[in-house]
Backbone as ProteinMPNN parsed JSONL, in Angstrom:
{"seq_chain_A": "MSDSFNSDRRAVTFSIEYALTALIAIGLLGAIPTVFGGVADSTQEDVQQAEFDRIAGEVAAAVDAIDHQYDRHEATESRTGITGASLRASVRPDIPARVDGRAYQIRVRGGKIIVEPPSAGDASPRGTAPLLTELDVTSHGGTHGGAILVEFDPDTTEIVIKPDAAGGEIPTEVGADA", "coords_chain_A": {"N_chain_A": [[-120.81, -103.385, -29.151], [-120.338, -100.673, -29.893], [-120.785, -99.472, -27.425], [-118.591, -100.171, -25.825], [-116.544, -98.846, -27.257], [-117.128, -96.105, -26.843], [-116.695, -95.907, -24.032], [-113.91, -96.364, -24.021], [-113.031, -94.069, -25.347], [-113.612, -92.032, -23.468], [-111.892, -92.77, -21.489], [-109.39, -92.288, -22.677], [-109.655, -89.451, -23.146], [-109.785, -88.62, -20.441], [-107.225, -89.293, -19.598], [-105.61, -87.731, -21.145], [-106.387, -85.197, -20.24], [-105.476, -85.331, -17.692], [-102.726, -85.677, -18.041], [-102.076, -83.209, -19.282], [-102.797, -81.349, -17.27], [-101.0, -82.097, -15.25], [-98.644, -81.419, -16.563], [-98.91, -78.67, -16.696], [-98.998, -77.975, -13.945], [-96.363, -78.771, -13.237], [-94.813, -77.028, -14.825], [-95.459, -74.548, -13.665], [-94.707, -74.874, -10.957], [-91.999, -75.076, -11.513], [-91.456, -72.497, -12.305], [-91.723, -70.948, -9.959], [-89.228, -70.773, -8.343], [-87.708, -69.111, -9.862], [-89.151, -66.732, -10.045], [-89.455, -65.975, -7.353], [-86.803, -65.953, -6.549], [-85.718, -63.772, -7.841], [-86.999, -61.77, -6.455], [-85.874, -62.183, -3.866], [-83.118, -61.526, -4.506], [-83.49, -58.777, -5.113], [-84.271, -57.704, -2.726], [-82.062, -58.207, -1.182], [-80.344, -56.499, -2.434], [-81.599, -54.033, -1.919], [-81.19, -53.866, 0.917], [-78.366, -53.734, 1.057], [-78.025, -51.369, -0.365], [-79.261, -49.49, 1.4], [-77.628, -49.712, 3.576], [-75.146, -48.859, 2.586], [-75.862, -46.267, 1.937], [-76.315, -45.349, 4.637], [-73.696, -45.552, 5.655], [-72.326, -43.768, 3.982], [-73.493, -41.502, 4.784], [-72.68, -41.382, 7.531], [-69.897, -41.045, 7.213], [-69.911, -38.506, 5.845], [-71.053, -37.056, 7.824], [-69.0, -37.041, 9.716], [-67.005, -35.624, 8.196], [-68.387, -33.123, 8.137], [-68.36, -32.511, 10.979], [-65.658, -32.007, 11.375], [-65.275, -29.871, 9.626], [-66.891, -27.96, 10.952], [-65.326, -27.712, 13.287], [-63.044, -26.55, 12.194], [-64.044, -24.121, 11.135], [-64.826, -22.877, 13.616], [-62.319, -22.739, 14.831], [-60.983, -20.98, 12.98], [-62.666, -18.716, 13.313], [-62.124, -18.095, 16.008], [-59.378, -17.416, 15.89], [-59.669, -15.182, 14.315], [-61.203, -13.458, 15.716], [-59.643, -13.139, 18.187], [-57.176, -12.605, 17.317], [-55.036, -13.955, 17.711], [-52.721, -16.289, 16.571], [-51.188, -19.302, 15.325], [-51.322, -21.842, 16.657], [-51.94, -24.827, 15.276], [-54.906, -26.421, 13.956], [-56.11, -29.407, 15.283], [-57.946, -31.961, 14.465], [-59.946, -34.911, 14.432], [-62.071, -37.612, 13.525], [-63.523, -40.78, 14.234], [-65.474, -42.588, 12.593], [-68.052, -45.028, 13.314], [-68.186, -47.604, 11.507], [-68.997, -50.557, 9.579], [-66.694, -53.202, 8.532], [-67.386, -54.838, 6.388], [-70.272, -55.115, 4.179], [-73.061, -57.08, 4.129], [-71.315, -59.228, 3.854], [-69.587, -58.404, 1.821], [-66.757, -56.456, 0.813], [-66.036, -52.987, 0.648], [-65.49, -49.594, -0.671], [-64.664, -46.323, 0.231], [-65.106, -43.255, -1.423], [-64.353, -40.029, -2.667], [-66.012, -37.954, -4.775], [-66.977, -35.401, -7.012], [-68.021, -33.686, -5.018], [-69.295, -35.365, -3.294], [-69.695, -38.068, -0.965], [-69.016, -41.344, -1.726], [-69.932, -44.714, -1.447], [-69.155, -47.769, -2.208], [-68.916, -51.106, -3.692], [-65.592, -52.485, -4.348], [-65.184, -53.164, -7.12], [-67.269, -51.872, -8.595], [-70.056, -52.09, -10.767], [-72.435, -50.558, -12.979], [-74.835, -51.579, -12.127], [-74.48, -52.245, -9.503], [-75.206, -51.769, -5.914], [-74.942, -48.598, -4.486], [-73.887, -46.149, -2.276], [-74.467, -42.682, -1.454], [-73.678, -39.43, -0.284], [-74.022, -35.957, 0.198], [-71.355, -33.541, 0.427], [-70.808, -30.899, 2.637], [-68.981, -28.716, 2.624], [-66.47, -26.277, 2.255], [-63.904, -26.851, 2.262], [-61.183, -28.869, 0.816], [-61.698, -32.265, 0.308], [-60.345, -35.447, 0.638], [-59.836, -38.902, -0.336], [-57.794, -40.252, -1.166], [-57.955, -41.819, -3.556], [-59.53, -43.861, -2.76], [-60.675, -45.466, 0.069], [-60.683, -48.31, 2.073], [-63.486, -49.835, 3.739], [-64.425, -50.047, 7.247], [-62.285, -49.714, 9.99], [-61.789, -46.429, 10.0], [-60.263, -43.14, 9.631], [-61.23, -39.84, 9.764], [-59.762, -36.885, 9.183], [-58.323, -33.652, 9.833], [-55.91, -32.101, 7.921], [-53.461, -30.046, 8.753], [-51.234, -29.139, 7.161], [-51.894, -29.183, 4.546], [-54.472, -28.106, 4.53], [-56.776, -29.592, 4.177], [-59.354, -32.127, 4.439], [-58.947, -35.391, 5.249], [-59.769, -38.716, 4.461], [-58.964, -41.72, 5.625], [-57.377, -45.055, 6.218], [-57.559, -46.257, 9.543], [-54.9, -46.336, 11.549], [-54.796, -47.14, 14.09], [-56.651, -49.089, 14.217], [-59.315, -48.452, 14.857], [-59.37, -48.283, 17.606], [-59.241, -46.033, 20.227], [-56.51, -44.171, 20.831], [-54.649, -43.943, 23.786], [-52.825, -41.763, 25.784], [-50.306, -41.935, 28.225], [-48.584, -40.435, 30.904], [-46.176, -38.048, 32.041], [-45.959, -35.996, 30.054], [-48.201, -36.099, 28.658]], "CA_chain_A": [[-119.461, -103.017, -29.584], [-120.208, -99.229, -29.805], [-120.664, -99.014, -26.093], [-117.172, -100.182, -25.322], [-115.741, -97.891, -27.908], [-117.349, -94.88, -26.098], [-115.898, -95.88, -22.745], [-112.502, -96.216, -24.358], [-112.775, -92.676, -25.736], [-113.623, -91.348, -22.229], [-110.674, -93.101, -20.815], [-108.35, -91.468, -23.419], [-109.817, -88.059, -22.89], [-109.452, -88.373, -19.064], [-105.793, -89.475, -19.551], [-104.925, -86.557, -21.889], [-106.572, -83.961, -19.408], [-104.596, -85.562, -16.496], [-101.303, -85.366, -18.416], [-102.021, -81.778, -19.454], [-102.833, -80.775, -15.931], [-99.722, -82.404, -14.667], [-97.532, -80.579, -17.223], [-99.071, -77.207, -16.329], [-98.536, -77.886, -12.621], [-94.929, -78.873, -13.278], [-94.393, -75.775, -15.397], [-95.721, -73.541, -12.733], [-93.817, -75.186, -9.942], [-90.687, -74.748, -12.041], [-91.3, -70.973, -12.363], [-91.652, -70.352, -8.646], [-87.917, -70.283, -7.785], [-87.193, -67.904, -10.8], [-89.919, -65.547, -9.685], [-89.138, -65.558, -5.928], [-85.355, -65.686, -6.462], [-85.583, -62.321, -8.234], [-87.52, -60.922, -5.222], [-84.877, -62.224, -2.86], [-82.017, -60.732, -4.937], [-83.874, -57.34, -5.093], [-84.418, -57.383, -1.295], [-80.706, -58.052, -0.704], [-79.658, -55.232, -3.031], [-82.137, -52.976, -1.154], [-80.47, -53.809, 2.157], [-76.953, -53.266, 0.78], [-78.147, -49.944, -0.751], [-79.553, -48.803, 2.557], [-76.372, -49.735, 4.459], [-74.091, -48.051, 1.833], [-76.372, -44.865, 2.192], [-76.044, -45.062, 6.036], [-72.294, -45.454, 5.899], [-71.951, -42.574, 3.327], [-73.955, -40.459, 5.746], [-71.785, -41.33, 8.635], [-68.66, -40.381, 6.813], [-70.236, -37.1, 5.535], [-71.24, -36.318, 9.212], [-67.633, -36.803, 10.215], [-66.469, -34.562, 7.495], [-68.993, -31.936, 8.587], [-67.902, -32.185, 12.297], [-64.338, -31.443, 11.298], [-65.428, -28.6, 9.021], [-67.331, -27.145, 11.932], [-64.27, -27.377, 14.148], [-62.131, -25.605, 11.412], [-64.751, -22.886, 11.213], [-64.678, -22.355, 14.969], [-60.906, -22.335, 14.948], [-60.77, -19.793, 12.221], [-63.373, -17.62, 13.97], [-61.322, -17.702, 17.183], [-58.201, -16.749, 15.611], [-59.949, -13.916, 13.731], [-61.738, -12.627, 16.807], [-58.661, -12.812, 19.175], [-55.907, -12.054, 16.649], [-53.857, -14.968, 18.165], [-52.493, -17.395, 15.574], [-49.969, -20.135, 15.622], [-51.594, -23.202, 17.034], [-52.663, -25.486, 14.223], [-56.088, -27.235, 14.299], [-55.939, -30.876, 15.241], [-59.248, -32.581, 14.643], [-60.178, -36.098, 13.778], [-63.307, -38.308, 13.934], [-63.522, -42.151, 13.911], [-66.948, -43.028, 12.47], [-68.304, -46.372, 13.644], [-68.783, -48.27, 10.313], [-68.59, -51.938, 9.461], [-65.672, -53.524, 7.54], [-68.181, -55.4, 5.293], [-71.738, -55.031, 4.101], [-73.593, -58.352, 3.594], [-70.223, -60.076, 3.373], [-68.856, -57.676, 0.675], [-65.907, -55.359, 0.962], [-66.502, -51.762, 0.076], [-64.551, -48.508, -0.597], [-65.239, -45.008, 0.309], [-64.392, -42.478, -2.322], [-64.829, -38.652, -2.754], [-66.106, -37.579, -6.082], [-68.067, -34.55, -7.291], [-68.678, -33.072, -3.792], [-70.117, -36.407, -2.525], [-69.027, -39.289, -0.421], [-69.507, -42.453, -2.47], [-69.647, -45.899, -0.876], [-69.467, -48.833, -3.213], [-67.979, -52.357, -3.748], [-64.338, -52.08, -5.118], [-65.306, -53.308, -8.537], [-68.732, -51.665, -8.814], [-70.611, -51.825, -12.035], [-73.565, -49.628, -12.945], [-75.984, -52.115, -11.411], [-74.125, -52.457, -8.127], [-75.619, -50.801, -4.97], [-73.896, -47.551, -4.133], [-74.393, -45.149, -1.302], [-73.824, -41.355, -1.629], [-74.104, -38.369, 0.615], [-73.369, -34.764, -0.152], [-70.407, -32.937, 1.329], [-71.364, -29.426, 2.684], [-67.862, -28.026, 3.157], [-65.734, -25.563, 1.199], [-62.462, -27.414, 2.349], [-61.047, -30.037, -0.034], [-61.793, -33.553, 0.96], [-59.77, -36.546, -0.27], [-59.773, -40.311, 0.251], [-56.596, -40.903, -1.915], [-58.422, -42.742, -4.548], [-60.528, -44.833, -2.149], [-60.341, -46.064, 1.405], [-61.495, -49.548, 2.451], [-64.444, -49.663, 4.894], [-63.986, -50.635, 8.531], [-61.705, -48.744, 10.8], [-61.191, -45.289, 9.147], [-60.087, -41.889, 10.363], [-61.523, -38.676, 9.087], [-58.848, -36.009, 9.863], [-57.903, -32.383, 9.241], [-54.473, -32.045, 7.671], [-53.095, -28.598, 8.738], [-50.244, -28.732, 6.19], [-52.555, -29.036, 3.129], [-55.73, -27.53, 4.84], [-57.786, -30.498, 3.588], [-59.86, -33.199, 5.146], [-58.443, -36.659, 4.686], [-60.307, -39.982, 4.804], [-57.825, -42.714, 5.496], [-57.483, -46.156, 7.101], [-57.189, -45.924, 10.884], [-53.733, -47.124, 11.943], [-55.054, -47.656, 15.554], [-57.688, -50.08, 14.029], [-60.61, -48.149, 15.459], [-59.27, -47.991, 18.992], [-58.837, -44.622, 20.654], [-55.196, -44.228, 21.576], [-54.559, -43.141, 25.103], [-51.443, -41.377, 26.12], [-50.142, -41.867, 29.628], [-47.292, -39.968, 31.362], [-46.24, -36.54, 32.432], [-46.027, -35.121, 28.992], [-49.501, -36.4, 27.907]], "C_chain_A": [[-119.327, -101.442, -29.532], [-120.18, -98.796, -28.439], [-119.279, -99.123, -25.536], [-116.251, -99.266, -26.059], [-115.847, -96.479, -27.244], [-116.618, -94.843, -24.77], [-114.451, -95.82, -22.968], [-112.183, -94.7, -24.651], [-112.753, -91.751, -24.431], [-112.291, -91.566, -21.465], [-109.503, -92.279, -21.384], [-108.504, -90.006, -23.136], [-109.407, -87.727, -21.424], [-107.844, -88.405, -18.991], [-105.031, -88.295, -20.094], [-105.124, -85.333, -20.913], [-105.727, -84.204, -18.244], [-103.22, -85.202, -16.885], [-101.144, -83.864, -18.667], [-101.962, -81.037, -18.217], [-101.602, -80.933, -15.185], [-98.572, -81.603, -15.268], [-97.64, -79.138, -16.842], [-98.596, -77.076, -14.913], [-96.982, -77.917, -12.559], [-94.264, -77.553, -13.743], [-94.455, -74.697, -14.349], [-94.858, -73.633, -11.492], [-92.277, -74.807, -10.319], [-90.417, -73.199, -12.087], [-91.149, -70.299, -11.011], [-90.278, -69.854, -8.182], [-87.347, -69.152, -8.635], [-87.798, -66.623, -10.285], [-89.535, -65.094, -8.262], [-87.651, -65.311, -5.76], [-85.006, -64.296, -6.801], [-85.967, -61.448, -7.114], [-86.509, -60.975, -4.115], [-83.612, -61.456, -3.148], [-82.32, -59.246, -4.766], [-83.919, -56.889, -3.703], [-83.007, -57.232, -0.757], [-80.021, -56.832, -1.255], [-80.215, -54.001, -2.323], [-81.488, -52.794, 0.205], [-79.055, -53.271, 1.941], [-77.003, -51.801, 0.384], [-78.432, -48.979, 0.547], [-78.399, -48.682, 3.418], [-75.318, -48.896, 3.918], [-74.517, -46.61, 2.002], [-76.027, -44.418, 3.58], [-74.593, -44.766, 6.277], [-71.72, -44.141, 5.208], [-72.366, -41.34, 4.236], [-73.103, -40.239, 6.962], [-70.461, -40.569, 8.429], [-68.802, -38.874, 6.566], [-70.43, -36.302, 6.979], [-69.889, -36.035, 9.845], [-66.865, -35.659, 9.594], [-67.006, -33.14, 8.014], [-68.552, -31.529, 9.995], [-66.492, -31.536, 12.213], [-64.435, -30.026, 10.675], [-65.925, -27.631, 10.04], [-66.16, -26.7, 12.868], [-63.258, -26.355, 13.445], [-62.785, -24.207, 11.403], [-64.613, -22.137, 12.561], [-63.258, -21.937, 15.274], [-60.523, -21.015, 14.279], [-61.4, -18.519, 12.781], [-62.679, -17.115, 15.3], [-60.21, -16.996, 16.938], [-58.486, -15.311, 15.08], [-60.39, -12.912, 14.867], [-60.598, -12.201, 17.882], [-57.415, -12.27, 18.546], [-54.678, -12.969, 17.043], [-53.908, -16.05, 17.179], [-51.353, -18.258, 16.048], [-50.297, -21.541, 15.813], [-52.407, -23.799, 15.923], [-53.9, -26.348, 14.752], [-55.711, -28.647, 14.149], [-57.33, -31.384, 15.557], [-59.37, -33.891, 13.855], [-61.398, -36.84, 14.375], [-63.125, -39.783, 13.433], [-64.896, -42.602, 13.813], [-66.969, -44.591, 12.774], [-68.956, -47.015, 12.454], [-68.199, -49.659, 10.246], [-67.429, -52.142, 8.402], [-66.354, -54.115, 6.232], [-69.564, -55.12, 5.376], [-72.251, -56.271, 3.472], [-72.458, -59.208, 3.078], [-69.374, -59.554, 2.284], [-68.028, -56.503, 1.23], [-66.523, -54.175, 0.255], [-65.419, -50.674, 0.122], [-65.36, -47.308, -0.467], [-64.406, -44.025, -0.485], [-65.045, -40.983, -2.221], [-64.875, -38.274, -4.17], [-67.338, -36.574, -6.362], [-68.771, -33.869, -6.156], [-69.577, -34.055, -3.055], [-69.13, -37.415, -2.053], [-69.756, -40.349, -1.152], [-69.012, -43.722, -1.783], [-70.09, -46.926, -1.833], [-68.595, -49.966, -3.147], [-66.757, -51.896, -4.627], [-64.528, -52.092, -6.594], [-66.822, -53.138, -8.977], [-69.115, -51.384, -10.229], [-71.76, -50.859, -11.97], [-74.733, -50.17, -12.179], [-75.738, -52.414, -9.957], [-74.79, -51.334, -7.181], [-74.509, -49.771, -4.687], [-74.659, -46.534, -3.244], [-73.766, -43.77, -1.562], [-74.482, -40.437, -0.564], [-73.315, -37.097, 0.234], [-72.408, -34.231, 0.862], [-70.741, -31.408, 1.291], [-70.126, -28.764, 3.308], [-67.094, -27.323, 2.05], [-64.214, -26.112, 1.266], [-62.397, -28.553, 1.329], [-61.007, -31.324, 0.871], [-61.194, -34.662, 0.004], [-59.833, -37.852, 0.431], [-58.614, -41.077, -0.49], [-56.952, -41.925, -2.769], [-59.384, -43.787, -3.985], [-59.881, -45.509, -0.85], [-61.308, -47.24, 1.701], [-62.386, -49.311, 3.671], [-63.871, -50.281, 6.073], [-63.423, -49.44, 9.326], [-61.101, -47.604, 10.021], [-61.147, -44.095, 10.098], [-60.414, -40.767, 9.474], [-60.846, -37.502, 9.812], [-58.535, -34.696, 9.198], [-56.395, -32.416, 9.101], [-54.081, -30.541, 7.649], [-52.087, -28.153, 7.706], [-50.883, -28.507, 4.839], [-54.024, -28.279, 3.247], [-56.856, -28.27, 4.043], [-58.198, -31.535, 4.653], [-59.446, -34.495, 4.507], [-59.213, -37.797, 5.264], [-59.368, -41.048, 4.619], [-58.137, -43.928, 6.43], [-56.922, -45.689, 8.477], [-56.037, -46.834, 11.292], [-53.976, -47.825, 13.277], [-56.143, -48.801, 15.401], [-58.987, -49.738, 14.738], [-60.477, -47.866, 16.947], [-58.746, -46.626, 19.233], [-57.676, -44.767, 21.459], [-55.245, -43.417, 22.858], [-53.078, -42.977, 25.39], [-51.294, -41.256, 27.658], [-48.738, -41.332, 29.93], [-47.379, -38.59, 31.575], [-46.412, -35.608, 31.274], [-47.293, -35.197, 28.105], [-50.403, -35.147, 27.907]], "O_chain_A": [[-118.264, -100.955, -29.15], [-119.57, -97.755, -28.197], [-118.835, -98.223, -24.823], [-115.208, -98.918, -25.505], [-114.853, -95.767, -27.097], [-115.99, -93.84, -24.432], [-113.757, -95.241, -22.132], [-111.155, -94.181, -24.215], [-111.955, -90.817, -24.351], [-111.7, -90.646, -20.899], [-108.739, -91.664, -20.641], [-107.491, -89.35, -22.892], [-108.77, -86.702, -21.178], [-107.257, -87.547, -18.332], [-103.974, -87.91, -19.593], [-104.206, -84.529, -20.749], [-105.211, -83.197, -17.758], [-102.555, -84.477, -16.145], [-100.121, -83.303, -18.274], [-101.133, -80.137, -18.086], [-101.158, -79.996, -14.522], [-97.656, -81.171, -14.568], [-96.637, -78.445, -16.677], [-97.838, -76.146, -14.636], [-96.392, -77.103, -11.848], [-93.311, -77.057, -13.142], [-93.472, -73.971, -14.198], [-94.333, -72.627, -11.015], [-91.494, -74.315, -9.506], [-89.29, -72.731, -11.923], [-90.542, -69.233, -10.899], [-90.131, -68.728, -7.708], [-86.577, -68.33, -8.14], [-87.134, -65.602, -10.105], [-89.318, -63.903, -8.039], [-87.265, -64.522, -4.898], [-84.139, -63.679, -6.183], [-85.296, -60.451, -6.849], [-86.268, -59.96, -3.46], [-83.051, -60.812, -2.262], [-81.448, -58.513, -4.301], [-83.616, -55.72, -3.466], [-82.72, -56.308, 0.004], [-79.199, -56.211, -0.582], [-79.489, -53.028, -2.116], [-81.255, -51.657, 0.615], [-78.641, -52.373, 2.674], [-76.107, -51.044, 0.759], [-77.896, -47.878, 0.674], [-78.174, -47.61, 3.979], [-74.611, -48.242, 4.685], [-73.651, -45.757, 2.198], [-75.525, -43.311, 3.778], [-74.264, -43.838, 7.016], [-70.804, -43.503, 5.728], [-71.653, -40.347, 4.376], [-72.832, -39.113, 7.377], [-70.0, -39.716, 9.187], [-67.971, -38.074, 6.993], [-70.031, -35.157, 7.19], [-69.651, -34.973, 10.42], [-66.201, -34.862, 10.257], [-66.261, -32.193, 8.266], [-68.371, -30.336, 10.238], [-66.213, -30.59, 12.95], [-63.766, -29.1, 11.133], [-65.432, -26.503, 10.04], [-66.015, -25.522, 13.192], [-62.73, -25.447, 14.087], [-62.101, -23.213, 11.65], [-64.324, -20.941, 12.609], [-63.023, -20.904, 15.901], [-59.89, -20.121, 14.843], [-60.821, -17.434, 12.751], [-62.667, -15.928, 15.625], [-59.949, -16.009, 17.627], [-57.724, -14.374, 15.321], [-59.993, -11.748, 14.92], [-60.61, -11.079, 18.388], [-56.663, -11.539, 19.191], [-53.518, -12.716, 16.715], [-54.946, -16.669, 16.942], [-50.667, -17.969, 17.029], [-49.654, -22.409, 15.222], [-53.5, -23.303, 15.645], [-53.867, -26.895, 15.854], [-55.126, -29.09, 13.16], [-57.835, -31.281, 16.675], [-58.926, -33.954, 12.708], [-61.706, -36.708, 15.56], [-62.628, -39.993, 12.326], [-65.493, -42.981, 14.821], [-66.006, -45.308, 12.503], [-70.184, -46.993, 12.363], [-67.11, -49.937, 10.749], [-67.252, -51.316, 7.506], [-65.881, -53.868, 5.123], [-70.093, -54.896, 6.465], [-71.901, -56.527, 2.319], [-72.569, -59.839, 2.027], [-68.467, -60.263, 1.846], [-68.522, -55.681, 2.002], [-67.395, -54.313, -0.603], [-64.482, -50.819, 0.906], [-66.5, -47.201, -0.918], [-63.193, -43.926, -0.299], [-66.162, -40.823, -1.729], [-63.814, -38.26, -4.794], [-68.488, -36.846, -6.018], [-69.943, -33.507, -6.26], [-70.477, -33.671, -2.308], [-68.022, -37.615, -2.551], [-70.984, -40.314, -1.225], [-67.811, -43.844, -1.539], [-71.253, -46.97, -2.236], [-67.522, -49.835, -2.557], [-66.892, -51.047, -5.508], [-64.104, -51.166, -7.285], [-67.478, -54.001, -9.561], [-68.534, -50.493, -10.848], [-72.027, -50.362, -10.876], [-75.54, -49.415, -11.638], [-76.661, -52.794, -9.236], [-74.914, -50.172, -7.569], [-73.318, -50.083, -4.663], [-75.816, -46.166, -3.446], [-72.577, -43.723, -1.877], [-75.591, -40.639, -0.069], [-72.111, -37.152, -0.018], [-72.608, -34.437, 2.059], [-70.915, -30.763, 0.257], [-70.215, -28.286, 4.439], [-67.109, -27.83, 0.928], [-63.409, -25.817, 0.383], [-63.425, -29.145, 1.003], [-60.406, -31.401, 1.943], [-61.499, -34.759, -1.185], [-59.88, -37.911, 1.66], [-58.493, -42.301, -0.441], [-56.273, -42.951, -2.754], [-59.99, -44.53, -4.757], [-58.75, -45.993, -0.813], [-62.53, -47.142, 1.587], [-61.969, -48.585, 4.574], [-62.884, -51.007, 5.955], [-63.983, -48.344, 9.337], [-60.029, -47.754, 9.435], [-61.814, -44.017, 11.129], [-59.845, -40.749, 8.382], [-61.264, -37.137, 10.911], [-58.492, -34.684, 7.968], [-55.684, -32.724, 10.058], [-54.332, -29.85, 6.662], [-52.031, -26.971, 7.368], [-50.404, -27.677, 4.067], [-54.643, -27.911, 2.249], [-57.704, -27.676, 3.377], [-57.48, -31.775, 5.624], [-59.598, -34.656, 3.296], [-59.323, -37.872, 6.488], [-58.967, -41.294, 3.482], [-59.012, -43.855, 7.293], [-55.995, -44.884, 8.569], [-56.235, -48.047, 11.365], [-53.461, -48.908, 13.555], [-56.501, -49.41, 16.409], [-59.698, -50.641, 15.18], [-61.381, -47.262, 17.525], [-57.89, -46.13, 18.5], [-57.682, -45.333, 22.552], [-55.833, -42.338, 22.931], [-52.252, -43.88, 25.261], [-52.072, -40.552, 28.303], [-47.783, -41.74, 29.269], [-48.409, -37.947, 31.369], [-46.957, -34.519, 31.449], [-47.452, -34.549, 27.071], [-51.502, -35.177, 27.352]]}, "name": "protein", "num_of_chains": 1, "seq": "MSDSFNSDRRAVTFSIEYALTALIAIGLLGAIPTVFGGVADSTQEDVQQAEFDRIAGEVAAAVDAIDHQYDRHEATESRTGITGASLRASVRPDIPARVDGRAYQIRVRGGKIIVEPPSAGDASPRGTAPLLTELDVTSHGGTHGGAILVEFDPDTTEIVIKPDAAGGEIPTEVGADA"}
């Protein structure tokens, strides 16, 4: 009788070990989506951050190009003494309308171009690029991404970032007066 009791104890011990091993495996498998889901979200934010930084750099480069044209125009007027013709300069940076399916805005704040989602919180990805111009730069509170125009306004002597009415297409003028 004592032999059959010992074999029963082994069967119970084996069953408990099997059940505990199964519970540990289920717990570990349940944690995998949580761990790797965080990695996927982090990677997506890194991609958005890199793209926002690239866009901010493109817009800042467009502002810099117009600033350079303004400096050349001023130097020519100063050197020749001939004035009267206003500077007309504009740049259409090639930037997407959305980043990873999200809309974004371009703002000017504190001497920087800031690219961020319209309702950006502190944790949202945000791209920035410094502005290296002494001219005033405005985006009138924020310009949506996509087809934009960076243009010198001779009336206010400022650089304006605004939506491109031509939708990114370069207008062509045809005719005798063009």
